[in-house]
SEFIKOL-632953 format. One record per residue: residue in three letters; x, z, y of N, C-alpha, C in turn. Coordinates in pm, whole numbers, plus 50000, padded with zeros to 5 digits. Layout:
# residues N
ALAXZYXZYXZY;...
//
This chain:
# residues 472
MET933495150804847933955164704855935305165804921;MET936235157504883937605158804929938015146505006;ASN938615148705121939105137705202940615137105194;PRO941225127105134942675126205131943235126005272;GLU944355132905292944925134305425945275120705486;ASN945615111005403946055098105456944935087805464;ALA943695091905432942575082405439942085081205582;LYS941455070005615940875068305746939635076905755;ILE939595085905853938475095005866938065095706012;ASP936835100106036936365102306172937055114406232;ILE937075115006365937755126106433937145139406391;TRP935805140006375935165152706342935565157806204;GLN936085148906119936525153005986937955158705987;MET938665156906096940045161506104940105176706119;GLY941175182706070941385196906087942025200006221;ALA942115212806253942665217006382944125212806397;CYS944915214406293946325210506300946455195506324;GLU945665187506254945715172906269945305168706410;ILE944245174906461943785171506596944855174806699;ALA945405186806691946425190906788947635181706785;GLU948065177806665949215169006653948905155006706;ALA947735149906673947355136506720947265136006871;ILE946795146706932946725147207079948115147807140;ARG948985156107084950355157107136951095143807124;GLU950815136507015951475123706993950765112207064;ARG949715115307140948955105407218948285094807130;GLN947965098907005947235089906917945745089806952;ILE945265100807003943895102007053943935110807177;SER942915109807259942835118107379941945130207354;CYS942125140207437941245152007426939795148107450;ARG939575139407546938195135207574937575128407451;GLN938345120307381937835114107258937415124807157;VAL938275134807141938005145407043936725152907079;ILE936645157207205935475165007245934215156507241;SER934295144107288933115135307284932625133107141;ASP933575131007048933215128806909932505141006851;HIS933005152806884932375164906831931015167706897;LEU930895164407024929585165707089928565156307024;GLU928995144206990928115134906919927755140306781;ARG928715146506717928455152306585927415163506595;ILE927555171906695926575182506716925185176506736;GLU925115166206819923825159606845923225153906717;ALA924075149306628923595142606506923105152406401;VAL923745163906386923415172406270922895186306304;ASN923085191006426922725204906453921225207306455;GLY920455197006486919025198906497918385204506372;SER918875200606256918295205406130918965218006079;LEU920065222106142920845233506093920785245706184;ASN920665243406314920585254306413921775263906402;ALA922945258206391924165266406387924685269206526;ILE924695258806612925155260206750923955262506839;THR923995273206915922865277206999922975272107141;VAL924205270807190924455265807326925625256007316;THR925435244007365926515234207368927135234207508;LEU928445235807513929155237107641929735223507682;ASN928845213807694929275199907718930155198507840;GLU929635202507954930335200008080931675207208085;GLN931665220208049932915227808052933955221907957;ALA933495217707840934425212607739935055199507784;LEU934255190607844934795177807889935755179608007;VAL935465188908096936375191908207937705197008153;ALA937645206208055938875211507996939665200507926;ALA938945191407858939615180407789940345171407889;ASP939695168308000940325159708100941565166408161;GLN941515179408177942665186508232943855185708137;ILE943595187208007944695186207910945225171907904;ASP944315162207907944765148307907945655145408028;SER945325151208142946115149108262947515155008247;ILE947595166908186948895173308163949745164808070;ILE949135159807965949875151507868950335138507933;GLU949485132708017949845120208086951075122008175;LYS951225133908230952385136908315953635139608232;GLY953465141008102954605143908016954945158608006;ASP954045167208054954285181708048953825187107913;PRO954435198207870954065203807739952675210307743;VAL952025210407627950725217007612950805226907497;GLY949805235407488949805245907388949545240807247;PRO949805249107147949665244907007948245242006964;LEU947245246407040945855243507008945235233607108;ALA946065227007185945555218407292944585207907240;GLY943375208407294942355198707260941525201607137;VAL941795212707068941055215906946939695221806984;PRO938595215606940937255220806972936905232706882;VAL936445243406944936145255606870934755260606908;THR934175268506819932925275306847933155290306847;VAL932305297406922932475311806941931135318706918;LYS931125328106829929925335906795929375343106918;GLU928055344506923927415349907043927545365107060;ASN928375371606983928685385707011930135387407054;ILE930765376507095932155376507143932145371607287;ASP932835378607376932835374907518933535361607540;LEU932825352507606933355339507647932805336807786;THR933675336307885933205334308021932485321008034;GLY931445321208115930645309208134929455308208043;SER929295318007953928125318407866927815332907831;ALA926585335407794926145349207769926585354307632;THR926895367107627927145374107500925815380307459;THR924985372607390923595376807369923395386207251;PHE924325386207155924135393707030922865389406957;GLY922315377606992921085372906929919845380106978;ILE919915386307094918825394407148918345388107278;VAL917035385507290916505378707407916745386807534;GLN916725400107523916945408407641918365407207695;MET919275401207617920665399607662920995385107694;LYS919965377107719920195362807744920995360307871;ASP921035369907962921795368208086922995377608093;ALA923435382507978924575391807973925865383807978;ASN926245379608097927405370908115928665379108142;PRO929655378008056930895385708075931735379708188;THR932515388208251933415383508358934805380308304;THR935065384208180936355381208117936135376507974;ASP937085369107922937055365307781937485377007694;ALA937015377307570937565386707473939055383907458;PRO939845394107422941305392207416941755380007337;HIS941245378507215941715367307133941185353907181;ILE940015353907246939495341507302940345337207421;ALA940755346707502941665343507613942955337407560;GLN943435342407446944685337507390944555323307334;ILE943465320507264943315306907209943065296807319;LYS942375300907426942175291907539943505289107609;LYS944335299307620945665297307679946485287607593;ALA946265288007462946965278807371946365264807372;GLY945275262807448944695249607464943405246907392;ALA942905256407314941625254307244940505252607345;ILE939525244407310938405241607399937105246307335;PRO936505257207387935185261407335934145250607361;ILE933495246507254932525235507263931095240307244;GLY930945252407189929605257507166929605272007126;ARG928435278007142928185291807096927395290906966;THR927605300806879927015299906746926085311606716;ASN925175308906624924115318306591924615329706503;LEU923865340606506924145352506428922825359906406;SER922875370606332921695379206320921695389306434;ASP920565396006455920475405906562921655415506558;PHE922415416106666923565425106678924595422906566;GLY924495411706495925445409006387925295418206268;LEU924095423506244923935433806143923425428806009;ARG922665417806007922095413105881923045403605808;PRO922945402805674923745393205599923105379505589;HIS922085376905668921485363605680921415360405829;THR921705347905867921795344206007920435339806059;ALA919775348906130918475346106190918185356806294;ASN917515352906400917025362506499915855356406573;GLN915075364506641913875359406708914195351506833;PHE915365353406890915755346307011916195332006981;ARG917105330406885917695317306856917125310506732;GLY916425318106649915895312206527916825313906408;GLU916585306006305917265307506177918225295906153;THR919385299106095920375288906062920225284905916;THR920395272005887920185266405753921525263205688;ASN921625266205559922815262705482922845247605461;PRO923945240805500923975226205489924095221005346;TRP924535229505253924605225305113923255225905045;ASP922505236605078921265239105006920375247805093;SER919275242305140918395249805231917725261605164;ASN917765262205031917175273504959918175284904937;THR919395283404991920405293904984920735298505125;THR920935311405144921315316505275922665310805317;PRO922885308805448924235305505495925095318005508;GLY924505329505478925215342005495925095347105637;GLY925715358505661925705364305793926775374905804;SER927115379005922926395374506040927025362506110;SER928205358006064928875346606127928445333306065;GLY927175332406026926695320405959926705308206048;GLY926485309906179926505298506269927845291706272;ASP928915299506280930255293606280930585287006147;ALA930195293406036930485287605905929815274005888;VAL928565272905931927845260205920928425249806016;ALA928765253906138929325244706237930645238706187;VAL931495247006131932785242306081932595233805956;ALA931735238205866931515230905741931055216605766;THR930265214605869929675201505896930395193606003;GLY931565198306048932365190806142931915191506286;MET931075201306320930685202906460931785209806541;SER932665216806475933845222406540934965223006437;ALA936195223706487937345224206398937695238506358;LEU937375248006444937605262206416936415270206467;GLY936025280406392934995289506436935565303406450;PHE935135310406555935615324006577934445333806569;GLY934505342006463933485352106440934135365406414;ASN933395374406353933935387706322933365392806192;ASP933965403506143933705407906006933735423206000;TYR932565429105976932425443705964932285447705818;GLY931615439105741931465441705598931305428805520;GLY932005418205569931915405305504931335394405590;SER931165396805719930455387405806931185374405832;LEU932475373605800933195360805799933275355105659;ARG933575363705563933895358905428932675355205347;ALA931565362405362930355358505289929825345005337;PRO929705342505470929315329005512930285318105467;ALA931575321305464932545311405414932225307805270;GLN931905317805189931545315105049930295306505041;PHE929265310105115927995302905105928085288705161;CYS929015286205255929065273305323930255264805283;GLY931075269305188932155261105137933305259005232;VAL933605269105315934745268405406935665280305378;CYS936775281105449937675292405431937665301205555;SER937965313905537937975323205649939035333805626;ILE939465339905735940445350705728939935362905803;LYS939995374205735939805387205799941195393305811;PRO941735394505932943105399505947943225414505919;SER944455419305925944755433505908944235441606026;LEU943995454306002943665463606109944835464406207;GLY944585461206334945625461606435946285448206462;ARG945945437906386946585424806403946055417406526;VAL944745415906536944125408006643943485417406743;PRO943835416606871943245425606970941755422806988;ASP941015433207020939565432107031939065440607146;HIS938065435507214937385443207320936105435907357;MET935015443407370933745437907417933435444307552;SER933515436307657933415441807792932015446807826;LEU930985441807758929605445307792929065457207713;MET929885462907625929425474407548929265486507641;PRO928135493807630927915505207720928835517107690;SER929405517507570930315528407533931275523207428;GLU932265531307396933205527507292932465526407158;PRO932865517007072932185515606943932395527806855;ALA931475529706761931565540806667932825539606581;ILE933175550506516934435551006442934505540106335;SER933405537906263933465527706158933725513906217;SER933165510906334933445498106398934905497206441;GLN935455508206489936865508206528937775505606408;LEU937345510106290938165508806170937845496306089;PHE936585492006086936125481905991935795468406052;LEU935735467206185935335454706249936575446606288;PHE936625433906245937795425506266937385412206325;GLN938155407406422937975393906475938785384306390;GLY938155373306347938855363906259938385349706283;ALA938785340806193938525326606211937975320206084;ILE937285309106104936735300805996937255286606016;ALA937645280105907938165266405913937835259305783;ARG938095246205780937945238705655939255238105578;ARG940365241105643941685240405582942445253305606;VAL943195257705507943915270405517944975269705627;LYS945655258305642946685257405745946085259105885;ASP944815255905900944155258006029943895272806055;LEU943615280405948943505294905962944835300806011;ARG945925295805954947245300605994947495297606143;LEU947165285406185947345281606325946505290406416;ALA945265292906377944405301606458944985315706468;LEU945395321206355945925334806354947155336106443;GLU948035326206438949255326506517948975326806667;ASN947825321706706947505320506848946415330006896;MET946075339906815945075349806855945555364106831;SER946835365806802947335378806757948295385506855;GLY948305380906979949225386707077948705399507140;PHE949565406207213949215418807279948145416807385;ASP947245426407395946295427207505946095441907540;VAL946245445107666946245459007709944905465907684;ARG943855458207659942525464107641942315470107503;ASP943215467507409943035472807272944195481807234;PRO943995495007237945075504207200945375504307050;ARG944555497706970944785497506826945735486406784;TRP946035477006876946875465606842948265470206802;VAL948825463706701950145467406649951085455306663;PRO952285457206716953225445906732953925442306602;ALA953145438906503953685435406372954035420506367;PRO955145416806305955495402506293954475395206206;LEU954375382206229953415374106154953885371006013;SER955145373205984955655371605848956615383005819;GLY956675386905693957525398005653958625393405559;PRO959385403105508960465399605416959935393505287;CYS960745385205226960325378905101960175389604993;PRO959035390204926958875399804817959665395404695;ALA959765404504601960415400804474959665389304409;THR960425380204352959805368704287959945369704135;PRO959005364404062957785358104112956835368304174;ILE956085364004275955115372904339954025376404238;ARG953765389304226952785393904127951375394004187;VAL950445389504107949045388704148948195396604048;ALA947455406304098946495413704015945155406404020;VAL944615403003905943345395803898942255405503853;THR941205406603934940045414603896938815405703891;LEU938265404103773937085395603754935795402903793;ASP935745415703766934545423703789934965436803855;PRO935235436703986935745448604053934845460704034;GLY935425471403983934665483603962933745483403843;GLY933705472203769932895471603648931405472403670;ARG930915467303782929475467803811928755454903776;GLY929455445203719928825432703680929255421203769;VAL929365409203707929765397203780929075385303716;ALA928645375803798928035363603746929065355703666;PRO928685349903551929645342703467930415331803541;GLN929735324203628930425313403698931445318703798;VAL931125330003861932075336303954933345340103879;ALA933185346403763934345350203681935125338003636;ALA934405327203600935085315003555935905308903668;ASP935385309203790936125303703904937395311703931;ILE937315324803914938505333203935939555330303829;LYS939125328903703940065325703595940745312203620;MET939975302403663940535289303694941585290403804;THR941255297903909942185299604021943435307203978;ALA943275317303893944425324703841945365315503765;ASP944815306103690945645296403617946425287603715;TRP945795283503824946495275403925947695283003981;LEU947475295804014948575303604069949675305703967;CYS949275308403844950255310303737951105297703719;ASN950475286203718951185273503700952055270103821;SER951815276903933952605274504054953715284704073;GLY953915293403973955045302403978954735316904009;TYR953485320304029953105334204050953015341403916;ALA953295354203916953125362403796951735368703799;VAL950855363603717949445367203724949095376403608;GLU948385387203640947985396903537946585402003567;GLU945755402303465944415407803484944495423003480;ILE944295429203595944405443603607943575448103727;GLU942915459303713942005464303816942775471903925;PRO942575468504053943145476704159942535490704157;PRO943195500504217942695514204210941495516504302;ALA940635525604263939595531304349938725520804418;VAL938385510104348937565499604409936205505104449;ILE935585512404359934265518004390934365528704497;ASP935415536704494935595547004598935725540504736;ALA936485529704745936645522804874935315517304923;TRP934565511204830933255505804865932295516904908;GLN932245527704832931335538604865931715545504995;THR933005545905027933435551505155932905543105270;TRP932985530005255932425521005357930915523505371;ILE930235524205257928785526305258928435539505326;GLU929135550105291928795563305344928995564005494;LEU930145559205541930415559905685929465551205765;THR929235539005719928375530005794926915534405790;SER926465539705677925075543905665924765555605757;ILE925675565105763925465576605852925415572005997;GLU926315563106034926335558506173925115550006206;ILE924675541806112923475533706138922265542606163;LYS922125552806081920945561406094921025570206220;LYS922225575306250922365584706360922595578106495;LEU923295566506496923695560406622923055546806647;VAL923075538106546922665524306570921145523006584;LEU920405527806484918945526106487918295532206611;PRO918665544206653918055549506775918335541006899;GLY919495534306901919865526607018919265512807025;ILE918855507106909918385493206910916925491706871;LYS916265502606834914935501306776913905495106872;GLU914155495807003913205490307098913415475407123;ILE914595470107087914875456007120915215447406998;ALA915575453406887915875445506767914595440106706;SER914715429206633913545423106570913035431706455;PRO911765430106416911255437306300912055434406174;GLU912545422006160913325418406042914635426106036;ALA915325427106149916585434606153916345449306122;LEU915295455006180914995469106155914605471406009;LYS913895461905951913505463205811914735463605721;PHE915695454305746916925454305667917675467605682;LEU917795472505803918535485005825917845496805759;HIS916515496705760915785507405691915995506405540;PHE915975494205485916295492605342917665498505313;TRP918615495205395919995499705377920075514905377;THR919525521105479919665535705490918815543005386;GLU917715536905342916915543305237917605542405101;LEU918365531505081919105530104955920245540204946;PHE920815543605060921955552805063921575564705151;PRO921175575705090920605587005163921525592005273;ASP920875597405374921595602405491922575613405452;GLY923745613305515924715623905496924815632405621;ASP925525643405610925705652205724927125650905779;LEU927445659305875928765658505939929885660905838;LEU929655670005745930675672805644930935660505557;ALA929855653505518930015641405437930765630705515;TYR930465629605642931135619905727932625622905737;MET932955635405762934365639305773935085637605639;SER934405640605531935015639205399935305624505368;ALA934385615705407934595601405382935795596205461;LEU935935600705584937095596605663938395601405600;SER938395613505550939595618705483939875611105355;ARG938835608305279938995601205151939575587205171;ARG939255581005283939795567705312941325567805308;ASN941945578205357943395579105358943955579805216;THR943295587205131943735588404991943675574904920;ILE942565567804942942405554704878943455544904929;ALA943695545205060944695536105119946075538805059;ARG946385551305035947695554604974947785549004831;GLU946695550104755946675544804619946885529604619;TRP946275522804716946455508404724947865504704767;LEU948455512504857949845509904896950775510404776;VAL950585520504693951415521804573951185510104480;PHE949915506504459949575495404370950165482304422;GLN950095480004552950565467404607952085466604621;GLU952755477404596954205476604582954555467904461;LYS953765469104355953985461104234953215448104237;TYR951955448704285951085436904289950685434404435;PRO951515426904509951195424804651949855418004675;LEU949475409204583948245401604603947195405404499;ILE945965405904544944815408104455943915395904464;LEU943605390004351942685378604342941405383304276;GLY940295380804341939025385004284937875377704351;PRO936655382304328935505375704388935375378904536;SER934775369804606934275373004739932975380904719;LEU931985374304664930745380704619930665379104468;THR930255389504398930145388604253928895381004208;GLU927955379104300926775370704276926565362104400;THR926005350104384925855341004498924455335204514;ASP923535338504426922185332504432921285340804524;PHE921505339404654920715346804753919985336904842;SER918695338304851917865329104928917835333205074;PRO917375324405164917215328305304916305340605316;ASN916695349705404915935362005429915825371005305;PHE916755369405211916755377805093916825392605128;ASP917495395605238917795409505274916585417205325;ILE915485410305351914285417405396913145415705296;GLN913465410805176912435408705075912135421404996;SER913185429204968912985441304888914235449904892;HIS914055462704856915205471504839916155465804733;LYS915565460004629916365455104517917325444104561;GLU916835434604642917685423804688918775428804783;THR918405438104871919415444004960920495451004880;SER920075458804782921025466004698921905456404619;ARG921305445704568922065436004488923175429604571;PHE922875426304696923895420204782924995430204816;ILE924615442404849925625452404884926525455304764;GLN925935455704645926745457304524927685445404505;ALA927175433404530927975421304511929135420504610;SER929045427804720930055427304827931125437904814;ARG931225444604700932055456604694933535454104720;LEU934085442604676935495439904702935695435604848;ILE934725428604903934765425005045934795437605130;MET933875446805105933765458905187934965468005168;GLY935535468005047936725476005023937885471605110;ALA938025458505130939095453405217938895457905361;ASN937635458905405937365464105539937725478905549;THR937345486505447937635500805446939125503305467;LEU939955495305401941395497705398942155489805504;GLY941475481405579942135473805684943105463305634;LEU942835457705516943755448305454943365433905484;PRO944365425005498944045410905524943475404105400;SER942505395605421941945388205307941455374605351;VAL941545365205259941095351605281940095348005171;VAL939025341405209938075335605115938145320405130;LEU938175313305018938185298705024937455292804905;PRO936875280804922936135274504813937095268904708;VAL936645268704582937515263904474936875253204386;LYS935545252504384934915242804295933435242004327;ARG932875230204318931435228504332930805231404197;THR930205243204183929695247504053928175247804045;GLY927525246504159926075247204160925565242404294;ALA924575249204345924005245204475925045246204586;ILE925935256004577926985257904676928325258704604;PRO929445256504674930745257704608931025272104566;GLY931755273604455932265286604419933435290204509;ALA933765303004518934845307304607935545319404546;VAL936745322004595937495333804554938025340804679;GLN938455353104658939025361104766940435365604728;ILE941355364904824942715369904804942955380904906;ILE943405392404861943695403904947945175406904940;GLY945775409905054947205412905058947485426305121;PRO948765430405125949145442705194948905441205344;ARG948785452305411948545452105555949685444705627;PHE949295435905718950195427605798950945417105717;ARG950495414405594951105403605516950135392005497;GLU949515388105608948685376105607949455364105559;ASP950785364105581951595352805538951555351005386;LEU951575362105313951495361205166950115356405122;VAL949095361405187947725357505151947495342705180;LEU947915338205297947735324205333948575315005245;GLY949765319605207950605311605118949945309104984;ALA949355319604926948655317904799947405309304817;ALA946705311104929945505303204955945845288304967;GLU946985285205027947375271205040947665264904903;ILE948255272704814948475267804677947145264804609;ILE946195273904623944875272004563944205259504621;GLU944305258004752943665246604818944245233304771;GLN945535233204738946145220904686945475216304557;HIS945005225804478944285222504355942805219604381;ALA942195227204471940735226504488940305215404583;GLY941125212504683940725202704784939955209004898;VAL939455200504988938705204705106937265200305088;PHE936325208905123934915206705095934135203805223;THR933295193405222932385190805331931025187005274;PRO929945193305321928615190605263927935178205318;ILE928375173605438927715162005500928775151505530;ASP928605139505481929575128805506929295121905640;
//
């Protein structure tokens, strides 16, 4: 489960920070790193189907270029030589942005997405494209074009979605960092299911743009969709965030906020919620949160079990806005090309949450501001919230198309995840203990633009929990 930092390990087991440092110190070459990860992909991807396209030639050329720069004694970027994977709904030049749809197999972008351009400038080397559900909409990673992705811990458990390909690739050492996105948990749920850590940044932190979109995204996507990263180590999330958060003229929502803020009053107060909104929580999930709260308390945090405000209101606001848009905008636009499975899930979703009208839509947007204000006040006293990622974790592959009940159960279990999207708050999910078929996990939410506080607490937790890998 845990690899001591000073133990002899294979290159594919190293984290992004370790790889970058070893390359800068000339302990290993970029070509060694990329070749090792390509061999790793060859060894394990066949049974997992996490990586859909391997960028062998491009990656080796990029590695040789960095090695040449280092040989000359010239400086390289902070991510130089780090192999990364990129979800197939993010623009990466030289490969198609398919969204998991066969009709988009030749949709080749002419520019990189803003944050991908930034990590490449910092020296990261894209090594593969990763699987997702159709248009990134399902909470299970499968589509008719690329097939289904398998959870490396337990094939009878979903790897989550829609960034399940990246979560599996990172968990099994096929890449050091995965770049996906999160509309309602699409980074954090796969992190929970696959035993890795992920970060959903603040609204306005990471620039975003999809060049192949026929029109501007709907309002909920503008507010709730975030580009983020997946890693095996929290310090690697920090490194990724530092190198993907710069200005890009294509995103008017980007905010020039510093990566760290003023020191809060100490001890830093943490609000612990075991059962957000009182809708029920699995006993083991609650036990993992209590264990993690004790770790933080013993490390000097002031921990108190107290419910954040309006948890259910935040969740229901997300549900109302997204459901209206799915029924009015998304389904009409994709019904001819999406798979029957994707359409079935979306119909379950919209049937569970009845259609609203324009007044309901406008009211939900207004209500979001009220809830955000309540959280601002609460986080003045309790900057950090510790709680579940998902309140239940026993979800099988394709659970989301089995019944209304299973779809509803997952959406209910995601209420704290979705609330963080509603409010644009930074959050990290990380594994804490192997409690069953998959590792247990917790979620930490912080004030807007205080990813530094969230990552700091996550690093403390990781010191106690260790780093998890399902395949040796």
